[in-house]
PDB file of N, H, CA, C and O in Angstrom:
ATOM      1  N   MET A   1       9.980 -53.912 -30.423  1.00  0.00           N
ATOM      2  CA  MET A   1       9.266 -55.001 -29.157  1.00  0.00           C
ATOM      3  C   MET A   1       8.026 -55.033 -30.361  1.00  0.00           C
ATOM      4  O   MET A   1       7.435 -54.201 -31.051  1.00  0.00           O
ATOM      5  N   THR A   2       8.012 -56.604 -30.160  1.00  0.00           N
ATOM      6  H   THR A   2       8.491 -57.280 -29.600  1.00  0.00           H
ATOM      7  CA  THR A   2       6.876 -57.181 -31.541  1.00  0.00           C
ATOM      8  C   THR A   2       5.768 -57.546 -30.059  1.00  0.00           C
ATOM      9  O   THR A   2       5.970 -57.587 -28.845  1.00  0.00           O
ATOM     10  N   ILE A   3       4.519 -57.770 -30.973  1.00  0.00           N
ATOM     11  H   ILE A   3       4.355 -57.737 -31.959  1.00  0.00           H
ATOM     12  CA  ILE A   3       2.896 -57.611 -30.572  1.00  0.00           C
ATOM     13  C   ILE A   3       3.088 -57.890 -29.897  1.00  0.00           C
ATOM     14  O   ILE A   3       2.805 -57.123 -28.976  1.00  0.00           O
ATOM     15  N   ASP A   4       4.055 -59.817 -29.288  1.00  0.00           N
ATOM     16  H   ASP A   4       4.284 -60.440 -30.036  1.00  0.00           H
ATOM     17  CA  ASP A   4       3.713 -60.410 -27.892  1.00  0.00           C
ATOM     18  C   ASP A   4       4.234 -60.331 -26.950  1.00  0.00           C
ATOM     19  O   ASP A   4       4.108 -61.173 -26.060  1.00  0.00           O
ATOM     20  N   ARG A   5       5.426 -58.667 -26.804  1.00  0.00           N
ATOM     21  H   ARG A   5       5.528 -57.983 -27.526  1.00  0.00           H
ATOM     22  CA  ARG A   5       5.392 -57.923 -25.671  1.00  0.00           C
ATOM     23  C   ARG A   5       3.947 -56.906 -25.583  1.00  0.00           C
ATOM     24  O   ARG A   5       3.207 -56.608 -24.645  1.00  0.00           O
ATOM     25  N   PHE A   6       3.958 -56.549 -27.051  1.00  0.00           N
ATOM     26  H   PHE A   6       4.559 -56.791 -27.813  1.00  0.00           H
ATOM     27  CA  PHE A   6       3.261 -55.424 -26.151  1.00  0.00           C
ATOM     28  C   PHE A   6       2.017 -55.820 -25.173  1.00  0.00           C
ATOM     29  O   PHE A   6       1.461 -55.431 -24.146  1.00  0.00           O
ATOM     30  N   ILE A   7       1.938 -56.939 -26.249  1.00  0.00           N
ATOM     31  H   ILE A   7       2.390 -57.255 -27.083  1.00  0.00           H
ATOM     32  CA  ILE A   7       0.292 -56.337 -25.033  1.00  0.00           C
ATOM     33  C   ILE A   7       0.544 -57.719 -23.761  1.00  0.00           C
ATOM     34  O   ILE A   7      -0.565 -57.983 -23.295  1.00  0.00           O
ATOM     35  N   LEU A   8       1.288 -58.322 -23.328  1.00  0.00           N
ATOM     36  H   LEU A   8       2.189 -58.108 -23.706  1.00  0.00           H
ATOM     37  CA  LEU A   8       2.199 -58.798 -22.123  1.00  0.00           C
ATOM     38  C   LEU A   8       1.337 -57.286 -20.996  1.00  0.00           C
ATOM     39  O   LEU A   8       0.461 -57.177 -20.138  1.00  0.00           O
ATOM     40  N   ALA A   9       2.482 -56.253 -21.881  1.00  0.00           N
ATOM     41  H   ALA A   9       3.193 -56.341 -22.578  1.00  0.00           H
ATOM     42  CA  ALA A   9       2.827 -54.972 -21.261  1.00  0.00           C
ATOM     43  C   ALA A   9       1.384 -54.420 -21.356  1.00  0.00           C
ATOM     44  O   ALA A   9       0.878 -54.065 -20.291  1.00  0.00           O
ATOM     45  N   VAL A  10       0.592 -54.289 -22.585  1.00  0.00           N
ATOM     46  H   VAL A  10       1.003 -54.577 -23.450  1.00  0.00           H
ATOM     47  CA  VAL A  10      -0.757 -53.143 -22.432  1.00  0.00           C
ATOM     48  C   VAL A  10      -1.719 -54.142 -21.219  1.00  0.00           C
ATOM     49  O   VAL A  10      -2.175 -53.458 -20.304  1.00  0.00           O
ATOM     50  N   ALA A  11      -2.062 -55.730 -21.149  1.00  0.00           N
ATOM     51  H   ALA A  11      -1.691 -56.286 -21.893  1.00  0.00           H
ATOM     52  CA  ALA A  11      -2.469 -56.173 -20.267  1.00  0.00           C
ATOM     53  C   ALA A  11      -2.238 -56.581 -18.627  1.00  0.00           C
ATOM     54  O   ALA A  11      -2.840 -56.961 -17.623  1.00  0.00           O
ATOM     55  N   GLY A  12      -0.966 -56.223 -19.118  1.00  0.00           N
ATOM     56  H   GLY A  12      -0.477 -55.914 -19.934  1.00  0.00           H
ATOM     57  CA  GLY A  12      -0.715 -55.606 -17.460  1.00  0.00           C
ATOM     58  C   GLY A  12      -0.312 -54.168 -16.933  1.00  0.00           C
ATOM     59  O   GLY A  12       0.298 -53.804 -15.928  1.00  0.00           O
ATOM     60  N   SER A  13      -0.623 -53.802 -17.507  1.00  0.00           N
ATOM     61  H   SER A  13      -1.119 -54.099 -18.323  1.00  0.00           H
ATOM     62  CA  SER A  13      -0.867 -52.128 -17.199  1.00  0.00           C
ATOM     63  C   SER A  13      -2.451 -51.789 -16.815  1.00  0.00           C
ATOM     64  O   SER A  13      -2.897 -51.193 -15.834  1.00  0.00           O
ATOM     65  N   PHE A  14      -3.023 -52.290 -17.764  1.00  0.00           N
ATOM     66  H   PHE A  14      -2.660 -52.774 -18.561  1.00  0.00           H
ATOM     67  CA  PHE A  14      -4.653 -52.254 -17.782  1.00  0.00           C
ATOM     68  C   PHE A  14      -5.344 -53.443 -16.403  1.00  0.00           C
ATOM     69  O   PHE A  14      -6.573 -53.395 -16.347  1.00  0.00           O
ATOM     70  N   ILE A  15      -4.805 -54.240 -15.568  1.00  0.00           N
ATOM     71  H   ILE A  15      -3.807 -54.279 -15.613  1.00  0.00           H
ATOM     72  CA  ILE A  15      -4.242 -55.151 -14.433  1.00  0.00           C
ATOM     73  C   ILE A  15      -4.187 -54.107 -13.572  1.00  0.00           C
ATOM     74  O   ILE A  15      -5.135 -53.597 -12.975  1.00  0.00           O
ATOM     75  N   LEU A  16      -2.653 -53.705 -13.517  1.00  0.00           N
ATOM     76  H   LEU A  16      -1.883 -54.119 -14.002  1.00  0.00           H
ATOM     77  CA  LEU A  16      -2.454 -52.643 -12.275  1.00  0.00           C
ATOM     78  C   LEU A  16      -3.285 -51.635 -11.984  1.00  0.00           C
ATOM     79  O   LEU A  16      -3.220 -51.199 -10.835  1.00  0.00           O
ATOM     80  N   PHE A  17      -4.330 -50.974 -12.998  1.00  0.00           N
ATOM     81  H   PHE A  17      -4.383 -51.328 -13.932  1.00  0.00           H
ATOM     82  CA  PHE A  17      -4.552 -49.904 -13.273  1.00  0.00           C
ATOM     83  C   PHE A  17      -5.890 -50.348 -12.891  1.00  0.00           C
ATOM     84  O   PHE A  17      -6.266 -49.791 -11.860  1.00  0.00           O
ATOM     85  N   SER A  18      -6.392 -50.840 -13.189  1.00  0.00           N
ATOM     86  H   SER A  18      -6.086 -51.293 -14.026  1.00  0.00           H
ATOM     87  CA  SER A  18      -7.709 -51.107 -12.932  1.00  0.00           C
ATOM     88  C   SER A  18      -7.987 -51.494 -11.189  1.00  0.00           C
ATOM     89  O   SER A  18      -8.819 -50.883 -10.518  1.00  0.00           O
ATOM     90  N   VAL A  19      -6.915 -52.879 -10.518  1.00  0.00           N
ATOM     91  H   VAL A  19      -6.240 -53.375 -11.064  1.00  0.00           H
ATOM     92  CA  VAL A  19      -6.829 -53.295  -9.351  1.00  0.00           C
ATOM     93  C   VAL A  19      -6.628 -51.247  -8.750  1.00  0.00           C
ATOM     94  O   VAL A  19      -7.597 -50.769  -8.159  1.00  0.00           O
ATOM     95  N   ILE A  20      -5.629 -50.515  -8.947  1.00  0.00           N
ATOM     96  H   ILE A  20      -4.842 -50.903  -9.427  1.00  0.00           H
ATOM     97  CA  ILE A  20      -5.656 -49.729  -7.848  1.00  0.00           C
ATOM     98  C   ILE A  20      -6.914 -48.856  -8.187  1.00  0.00           C
ATOM     99  O   ILE A  20      -7.694 -48.385  -7.360  1.00  0.00           O
ATOM    100  N   LEU A  21      -6.982 -48.707  -9.729  1.00  0.00           N
ATOM    101  H   LEU A  21      -6.349 -49.090 -10.401  1.00  0.00           H
ATOM    102  CA  LEU A  21      -8.706 -47.929  -8.997  1.00  0.00           C
ATOM    103  C   LEU A  21      -9.776 -48.689  -8.538  1.00  0.00           C
ATOM    104  O   LEU A  21     -10.894 -48.178  -8.597  1.00  0.00           O
ATOM    105  N   SER A  22      -9.637 -49.909  -8.053  1.00  0.00           N
ATOM    106  H   SER A  22      -8.728 -50.324  -8.005  1.00  0.00           H
ATOM    107  CA  SER A  22     -10.447 -50.112  -7.259  1.00  0.00           C
ATOM    108  C   SER A  22     -10.342 -49.893  -6.271  1.00  0.00           C
ATOM    109  O   SER A  22     -11.398 -49.669  -5.680  1.00  0.00           O
ATOM    110  N   PHE A  23      -9.290 -49.829  -5.612  1.00  0.00           N
ATOM    111  H   PHE A  23      -8.431 -50.011  -6.092  1.00  0.00           H
ATOM    112  CA  PHE A  23      -9.292 -49.752  -3.888  1.00  0.00           C
ATOM    113  C   PHE A  23      -9.343 -47.696  -4.168  1.00  0.00           C
ATOM    114  O   PHE A  23      -8.969 -47.034  -3.200  1.00  0.00           O
ATOM    115  N   ALA A  24      -9.748 -47.004  -5.313  1.00  0.00           N
ATOM    116  H   ALA A  24     -10.051 -47.543  -6.099  1.00  0.00           H
ATOM    117  CA  ALA A  24      -9.479 -45.221  -4.988  1.00  0.00           C
ATOM    118  C   ALA A  24     -10.510 -45.354  -5.317  1.00  0.00           C
ATOM    119  O   ALA A  24     -10.848 -44.782  -4.281  1.00  0.00           O
ATOM    120  N   HIS A  25     -11.619 -45.610  -5.881  1.00  0.00           N
ATOM    121  H   HIS A  25     -11.344 -46.075  -6.723  1.00  0.00           H
ATOM    122  CA  HIS A  25     -12.689 -45.142  -6.921  1.00  0.00           C
ATOM    123  C   HIS A  25     -14.063 -46.198  -6.080  1.00  0.00           C
ATOM    124  O   HIS A  25     -14.688 -46.214  -5.019  1.00  0.00           O
ATOM    125  N   SER A  26     -13.996 -46.794  -7.070  1.00  0.00           N
ATOM    126  H   SER A  26     -13.488 -46.781  -7.932  1.00  0.00           H
ATOM    127  CA  SER A  26     -15.367 -48.263  -6.636  1.00  0.00           C
ATOM    128  C   SER A  26     -14.540 -49.382  -6.477  1.00  0.00           C
ATOM    129  O   SER A  26     -13.331 -49.189  -6.604  1.00  0.00           O
ATOM    130  N   PRO A  27     -14.971 -50.599  -6.206  1.00  0.00           N
ATOM    131  CA  PRO A  27     -14.881 -52.199  -6.330  1.00  0.00           C
ATOM    132  C   PRO A  27     -15.327 -52.470  -7.910  1.00  0.00           C
ATOM    133  O   PRO A  27     -14.802 -53.315  -8.635  1.00  0.00           O
ATOM    134  N   TYR A  28     -16.584 -51.427  -8.350  1.00  0.00           N
ATOM    135  H   TYR A  28     -17.011 -50.740  -7.761  1.00  0.00           H
ATOM    136  CA  TYR A  28     -16.551 -52.249  -9.889  1.00  0.00           C
ATOM    137  C   TYR A  28     -15.286 -52.416 -11.073  1.00  0.00           C
ATOM    138  O   TYR A  28     -15.165 -53.238 -11.982  1.00  0.00           O
ATOM    139  N   TRP A  29     -14.458 -51.331 -10.671  1.00  0.00           N
ATOM    140  H   TRP A  29     -14.557 -50.663  -9.933  1.00  0.00           H
ATOM    141  CA  TRP A  29     -13.060 -51.007 -11.661  1.00  0.00           C
ATOM    142  C   TRP A  29     -12.337 -52.958 -11.628  1.00  0.00           C
ATOM    143  O   TRP A  29     -11.461 -53.429 -12.353  1.00  0.00           O
ATOM    144  N   LEU A  30     -13.329 -53.825 -10.239  1.00  0.00           N
ATOM    145  H   LEU A  30     -14.040 -53.443  -9.649  1.00  0.00           H
ATOM    146  CA  LEU A  30     -12.584 -55.179 -10.914  1.00  0.00           C
ATOM    147  C   LEU A  30     -13.478 -55.813 -12.020  1.00  0.00           C
ATOM    148  O   LEU A  30     -12.855 -56.610 -12.721  1.00  0.00           O
ATOM    149  N   PHE A  31     -14.431 -55.693 -12.255  1.00  0.00           N
ATOM    150  H   PHE A  31     -14.937 -55.046 -11.686  1.00  0.00           H
ATOM    151  CA  PHE A  31     -14.903 -56.246 -13.356  1.00  0.00           C
ATOM    152  C   PHE A  31     -14.090 -56.077 -15.007  1.00  0.00           C
ATOM    153  O   PHE A  31     -14.070 -56.816 -15.991  1.00  0.00           O
ATOM    154  N   PHE A  32     -13.446 -54.667 -14.696  1.00  0.00           N
ATOM    155  H   PHE A  32     -13.462 -54.066 -13.897  1.00  0.00           H
ATOM    156  CA  PHE A  32     -12.137 -54.813 -15.935  1.00  0.00           C
ATOM    157  C   PHE A  32     -11.528 -56.014 -15.802  1.00  0.00           C
ATOM    158  O   PHE A  32     -11.624 -57.112 -16.352  1.00  0.00           O
ATOM    159  N   THR A  33     -10.586 -55.324 -14.549  1.00  0.00           N
ATOM    160  H   THR A  33     -10.508 -54.433 -14.102  1.00  0.00           H
ATOM    161  CA  THR A  33      -9.321 -56.904 -14.660  1.00  0.00           C
ATOM    162  C   THR A  33     -10.190 -58.014 -14.964  1.00  0.00           C
ATOM    163  O   THR A  33     -10.181 -58.131 -16.189  1.00  0.00           O
ATOM    164  N   GLY A  34     -11.341 -59.357 -14.158  1.00  0.00           N
ATOM    165  H   GLY A  34     -11.348 -59.262 -13.162  1.00  0.00           H
ATOM    166  CA  GLY A  34     -12.034 -59.795 -14.954  1.00  0.00           C
ATOM    167  C   GLY A  34     -12.071 -60.001 -16.563  1.00  0.00           C
ATOM    168  O   GLY A  34     -12.067 -60.952 -17.345  1.00  0.00           O
ATOM    169  N   PHE A  35     -12.113 -58.503 -16.629  1.00  0.00           N
ATOM    170  H   PHE A  35     -12.116 -57.730 -15.994  1.00  0.00           H
ATOM    171  CA  PHE A  35     -12.485 -58.701 -18.890  1.00  0.00           C
ATOM    172  C   PHE A  35     -11.125 -59.355 -19.463  1.00  0.00           C
ATOM    173  O   PHE A  35     -10.921 -60.259 -20.273  1.00  0.00           O
ATOM    174  N   VAL A  36     -10.140 -58.380 -18.576  1.00  0.00           N
ATOM    175  H   VAL A  36     -10.306 -57.645 -17.918  1.00  0.00           H
ATOM    176  CA  VAL A  36      -9.159 -58.242 -19.525  1.00  0.00           C
ATOM    177  C   VAL A  36      -8.528 -59.865 -19.548  1.00  0.00           C
ATOM    178  O   VAL A  36      -8.376 -60.584 -20.536  1.00  0.00           O
ATOM    179  N   GLY A  37      -8.189 -60.199 -17.960  1.00  0.00           N
ATOM    180  H   GLY A  37      -8.313 -59.615 -17.158  1.00  0.00           H
ATOM    181  CA  GLY A  37      -8.043 -61.658 -17.638  1.00  0.00           C
ATOM    182  C   GLY A  37      -8.990 -63.030 -18.623  1.00  0.00           C
ATOM    183  O   GLY A  37      -8.720 -64.215 -18.816  1.00  0.00           O
ATOM    184  N   ALA A  38      -9.860 -62.376 -18.951  1.00  0.00           N
ATOM    185  H   ALA A  38     -10.079 -61.413 -18.794  1.00  0.00           H
ATOM    186  CA  ALA A  38     -10.935 -63.250 -19.088  1.00  0.00           C
ATOM    187  C   ALA A  38     -10.458 -63.789 -20.779  1.00  0.00           C
ATOM    188  O   ALA A  38     -10.565 -64.814 -21.451  1.00  0.00           O
ATOM    189  N   ASN A  39      -9.895 -62.426 -20.937  1.00  0.00           N
ATOM    190  H   ASN A  39      -9.808 -61.593 -20.391  1.00  0.00           H
ATOM    191  CA  ASN A  39      -9.117 -61.785 -22.968  1.00  0.00           C
ATOM    192  C   ASN A  39      -8.221 -62.809 -23.177  1.00  0.00           C
ATOM    193  O   ASN A  39      -8.017 -63.563 -24.129  1.00  0.00           O
ATOM    194  N   LEU A  40      -7.774 -62.689 -22.187  1.00  0.00           N
ATOM    195  H   LEU A  40      -7.940 -62.076 -21.414  1.00  0.00           H
ATOM    196  CA  LEU A  40      -6.101 -63.385 -22.390  1.00  0.00           C
ATOM    197  C   LEU A  40      -6.706 -64.795 -22.029  1.00  0.00           C
ATOM    198  O   LEU A  40      -6.284 -65.442 -22.987  1.00  0.00           O
ATOM    199  N   LEU A  41      -7.258 -65.480 -21.441  1.00  0.00           N
ATOM    200  H   LEU A  41      -7.601 -64.954 -20.663  1.00  0.00           H
ATOM    201  CA  LEU A  41      -7.275 -67.019 -20.966  1.00  0.00           C
ATOM    202  C   LEU A  41      -8.207 -67.177 -22.395  1.00  0.00           C
ATOM    203  O   LEU A  41      -7.826 -68.251 -22.860  1.00  0.00           O
ATOM    204  N   GLN A  42      -9.054 -66.718 -23.138  1.00  0.00           N
ATOM    205  H   GLN A  42      -9.363 -65.846 -22.760  1.00  0.00           H
ATOM    206  CA  GLN A  42      -9.637 -67.088 -24.574  1.00  0.00           C
ATOM    207  C   GLN A  42      -8.585 -66.937 -25.843  1.00  0.00           C
ATOM    208  O   GLN A  42      -8.638 -67.687 -26.818  1.00  0.00           O
ATOM    209  N   SER A  43      -8.041 -66.332 -25.763  1.00  0.00           N
ATOM    210  H   SER A  43      -7.998 -65.723 -24.971  1.00  0.00           H
ATOM    211  CA  SER A  43      -6.827 -66.404 -26.430  1.00  0.00           C
ATOM    212  C   SER A  43      -5.190 -67.146 -26.529  1.00  0.00           C
ATOM    213  O   SER A  43      -4.207 -67.165 -27.269  1.00  0.00           O
ATOM    214  N   ALA A  44      -5.760 -67.795 -25.050  1.00  0.00           N
ATOM    215  H   ALA A  44      -6.559 -67.780 -24.448  1.00  0.00           H
ATOM    216  CA  ALA A  44      -4.811 -68.801 -25.422  1.00  0.00           C
ATOM    217  C   ALA A  44      -5.145 -70.010 -26.165  1.00  0.00           C
ATOM    218  O   ALA A  44      -4.424 -70.630 -26.947  1.00  0.00           O
ATOM    219  N   PHE A  45      -6.818 -70.350 -25.668  1.00  0.00           N
ATOM    220  H   PHE A  45      -7.404 -69.847 -25.033  1.00  0.00           H
ATOM    221  CA  PHE A  45      -7.084 -70.919 -26.436  1.00  0.00           C
ATOM    222  C   PHE A  45      -7.358 -71.224 -28.180  1.00  0.00           C
ATOM    223  O   PHE A  45      -7.032 -72.026 -29.055  1.00  0.00           O
ATOM    224  N   THR A  46      -8.344 -69.749 -27.945  1.00  0.00           N
ATOM    225  H   THR A  46      -8.608 -69.098 -27.235  1.00  0.00           H
ATOM    226  CA  THR A  46      -8.306 -69.693 -29.955  1.00  0.00           C
ATOM    227  C   THR A  46      -7.493 -69.486 -30.220  1.00  0.00           C
ATOM    228  O   THR A  46      -7.165 -70.498 -30.840  1.00  0.00           O
ATOM    229  N   GLY A  47      -6.222 -68.427 -30.291  1.00  0.00           N
ATOM    230  H   GLY A  47      -6.489 -67.605 -29.787  1.00  0.00           H
ATOM    231  CA  GLY A  47      -5.240 -67.967 -30.931  1.00  0.00           C
ATOM    232  C   GLY A  47      -5.856 -65.989 -31.125  1.00  0.00           C
ATOM    233  O   GLY A  47      -5.351 -64.925 -31.485  1.00  0.00           O
ATOM    234  N   PHE A  48      -6.760 -66.322 -30.784  1.00  0.00           N
ATOM    235  H   PHE A  48      -7.170 -67.186 -30.492  1.00  0.00           H
ATOM    236  CA  PHE A  48      -7.432 -64.632 -31.528  1.00  0.00           C
ATOM    237  C   PHE A  48      -6.932 -63.740 -30.509  1.00  0.00           C
ATOM    238  O   PHE A  48      -6.736 -64.095 -29.347  1.00  0.00           O
ATOM    239  N   CYS A  49      -6.676 -62.286 -31.070  1.00  0.00           N
ATOM    240  H   CYS A  49      -6.835 -61.998 -32.014  1.00  0.00           H
ATOM    241  CA  CYS A  49      -6.515 -61.035 -29.816  1.00  0.00           C
ATOM    242  C   CYS A  49      -7.267 -59.983 -29.878  1.00  0.00           C
ATOM    243  O   CYS A  49      -6.689 -59.305 -30.728  1.00  0.00           O
ATOM    244  N   PRO A  50      -8.050 -59.479 -29.583  1.00  0.00           N
ATOM    245  CA  PRO A  50      -8.628 -58.168 -30.206  1.00  0.00           C
ATOM    246  C   PRO A  50      -7.327 -57.001 -30.413  1.00  0.00           C
ATOM    247  O   PRO A  50      -7.081 -56.361 -31.436  1.00  0.00           O
ATOM    248  N   MET A  51      -6.600 -56.962 -29.094  1.00  0.00           N
ATOM    249  H   MET A  51      -6.800 -57.482 -28.264  1.00  0.00           H
ATOM    250  CA  MET A  51      -5.495 -56.293 -29.361  1.00  0.00           C
ATOM    251  C   MET A  51      -4.331 -56.170 -30.122  1.00  0.00           C
ATOM    252  O   MET A  51      -3.680 -55.213 -30.542  1.00  0.00           O
ATOM    253  N   ALA A  52      -4.194 -57.896 -30.220  1.00  0.00           N
ATOM    254  H   ALA A  52      -4.723 -58.674 -29.879  1.00  0.00           H
ATOM    255  CA  ALA A  52      -3.455 -58.199 -31.108  1.00  0.00           C
ATOM    256  C   ALA A  52      -2.815 -57.344 -33.191  1.00  0.00           C
ATOM    257  O   ALA A  52      -1.831 -56.973 -33.832  1.00  0.00           O
ATOM    258  N   VAL A  53      -4.662 -57.564 -33.280  1.00  0.00           N
ATOM    259  H   VAL A  53      -5.461 -57.866 -32.760  1.00  0.00           H
ATOM    260  CA  VAL A  53      -5.535 -57.483 -33.992  1.00  0.00           C
ATOM    261  C   VAL A  53      -5.299 -55.457 -34.714  1.00  0.00           C
ATOM    262  O   VAL A  53      -5.061 -55.036 -35.846  1.00  0.00           O
ATOM    263  N   ILE A  54      -5.559 -54.629 -33.171  1.00  0.00           N
ATOM    264  H   ILE A  54      -5.753 -54.972 -32.252  1.00  0.00           H
ATOM    265  CA  ILE A  54      -4.907 -53.413 -33.322  1.00  0.00           C
ATOM    266  C   ILE A  54      -3.682 -52.495 -33.629  1.00  0.00           C
ATOM    267  O   ILE A  54      -3.429 -51.620 -34.458  1.00  0.00           O
ATOM    268  N   LEU A  55      -2.882 -53.235 -32.331  1.00  0.00           N
ATOM    269  H   LEU A  55      -3.087 -53.945 -31.658  1.00  0.00           H
ATOM    270  CA  LEU A  55      -1.273 -53.302 -32.642  1.00  0.00           C
ATOM    271  C   LEU A  55      -1.449 -53.264 -34.588  1.00  0.00           C
ATOM    272  O   LEU A  55      -1.251 -52.243 -35.247  1.00  0.00           O
ATOM    273  N   LYS A  56      -1.757 -54.296 -35.042  1.00  0.00           N
ATOM    274  H   LYS A  56      -1.918 -55.125 -34.506  1.00  0.00           H
ATOM    275  CA  LYS A  56      -1.025 -54.867 -36.128  1.00  0.00           C
ATOM    276  C   LYS A  56      -1.946 -53.621 -37.664  1.00  0.00           C
ATOM    277  O   LYS A  56      -1.809 -53.693 -38.885  1.00  0.00           O
ATOM    278  N   LYS A  57      -2.353 -53.155 -37.258  1.00  0.00           N
ATOM    279  H   LYS A  57      -2.464 -53.096 -36.266  1.00  0.00           H
ATOM    280  CA  LYS A  57      -2.997 -51.768 -37.497  1.00  0.00           C
ATOM    281  C   LYS A  57      -1.791 -50.697 -37.501  1.00  0.00           C
ATOM    282  O   LYS A  57      -1.294 -50.035 -38.412  1.00  0.00           O
ATOM    283  N   PHE A  58      -1.486 -50.800 -35.947  1.00  0.00           N
ATOM    284  H   PHE A  58      -1.890 -51.337 -35.207  1.00  0.00           H
ATOM    285  CA  PHE A  58      -0.800 -49.550 -35.544  1.00  0.00           C
ATOM    286  C   PHE A  58       1.172 -50.129 -36.039  1.00  0.00           C
ATOM    287  O   PHE A  58       2.273 -49.782 -35.612  1.00  0.00           O
ATOM    288  N   GLY A  59       0.633 -51.288 -37.289  1.00  0.00           N
ATOM    289  H   GLY A  59      -0.261 -51.569 -37.636  1.00  0.00           H
ATOM    290  CA  GLY A  59       2.404 -50.784 -37.467  1.00  0.00           C
ATOM    291  C   GLY A  59       3.457 -51.848 -36.305  1.00  0.00           C
ATOM    292  O   GLY A  59       4.682 -51.775 -36.404  1.00  0.00           O
ATOM    293  N   VAL A  60       3.086 -52.381 -35.710  1.00  0.00           N
ATOM    294  H   VAL A  60       2.091 -52.440 -35.630  1.00  0.00           H
ATOM    295  CA  VAL A  60       4.130 -53.050 -34.504  1.00  0.00           C
ATOM    296  C   VAL A  60       4.337 -54.148 -35.665  1.00  0.00           C
ATOM    297  O   VAL A  60       3.536 -54.173 -36.599  1.00  0.00           O
ATOM    298  N   LYS A  61       5.457 -55.091 -35.603  1.00  0.00           N
ATOM    299  H   LYS A  61       6.107 -55.071 -34.844  1.00  0.00           H
ATOM    300  CA  LYS A  61       5.982 -55.184 -36.415  1.00  0.00           C
ATOM    301  C   LYS A  61       5.454 -57.243 -34.951  1.00  0.00           C
ATOM    302  O   LYS A  61       5.331 -57.373 -33.733  1.00  0.00           O
ATOM    303  N   THR A  62       5.364 -58.109 -35.996  1.00  0.00           N
ATOM    304  H   THR A  62       5.464 -58.003 -36.986  1.00  0.00           H
ATOM    305  CA  THR A  62       5.203 -59.778 -35.733  1.00  0.00           C
ATOM    306  C   THR A  62       6.680 -60.474 -34.769  1.00  0.00           C
ATOM    307  O   THR A  62       7.628 -59.821 -34.334  1.00  0.00           O
ATOM    308  N   GLY A  63       6.550 -61.305 -34.704  1.00  0.00           N
ATOM    309  H   GLY A  63       5.780 -61.835 -35.058  1.00  0.00           H
ATOM    310  CA  GLY A  63       7.795 -62.146 -35.135  1.00  0.00           C
ATOM    311  C   GLY A  63       7.832 -62.644 -33.165  1.00  0.00           C
ATOM    312  O   GLY A  63       7.043 -62.241 -32.310  1.00  0.00           O
ATOM    313  N   VAL A  64       8.825 -63.448 -32.997  1.00  0.00           N
ATOM    314  H   VAL A  64       9.466 -63.776 -33.691  1.00  0.00           H
ATOM    315  CA  VAL A  64       8.747 -64.357 -31.905  1.00  0.00           C
ATOM    316  C   VAL A  64       9.259 -63.590 -30.935  1.00  0.00           C
ATOM    317  O   VAL A  64      10.196 -62.828 -31.172  1.00  0.00           O
ATOM    318  N   ALA A  65       8.723 -63.694 -29.766  1.00  0.00           N
ATOM    319  H   ALA A  65       7.961 -64.312 -29.574  1.00  0.00           H
ATOM    320  CA  ALA A  65       8.802 -63.035 -28.638  1.00  0.00           C
ATOM    321  C   ALA A  65       9.786 -62.786 -27.638  1.00  0.00           C
ATOM    322  O   ALA A  65      10.275 -61.802 -27.083  1.00  0.00           O
ATOM    323  N   PHE A  66       9.937 -64.372 -27.595  1.00  0.00           N
ATOM    324  H   PHE A  66       9.541 -65.171 -28.046  1.00  0.00           H
ATOM    325  CA  PHE A  66      10.585 -64.918 -26.262  1.00  0.00           C
ATOM    326  C   PHE A  66      11.635 -65.957 -27.724  1.00  0.00           C
ATOM    327  O   PHE A  66      11.449 -66.528 -28.799  1.00  0.00           O
ATOM    328  N   GLY A  67      12.301 -65.751 -27.124  1.00  0.00           N
ATOM    329  H   GLY A  67      12.452 -65.287 -26.252  1.00  0.00           H
ATOM    330  CA  GLY A  67      13.949 -66.750 -28.339  1.00  0.00           C
ATOM    331  C   GLY A  67      14.400 -66.190 -28.948  1.00  0.00           C
ATOM    332  O   GLY A  67      15.306 -66.643 -29.648  1.00  0.00           O
TER     333      GLY A  67
END
């Protein structure tokens, strides 16, 4: 699995988890959902993703995810 796929999986998991927590605990968990979404949006325009830096340090391989 490449970094691109990991980022999609982690971001999707964070969003689903925070939405579930917002219903179960507190609506303030939606701020975390917004943070993840804003980070995905800024990385689309800038090309910089903090999660990609972390995953590279853990040795996840880079490459084309789709294709």
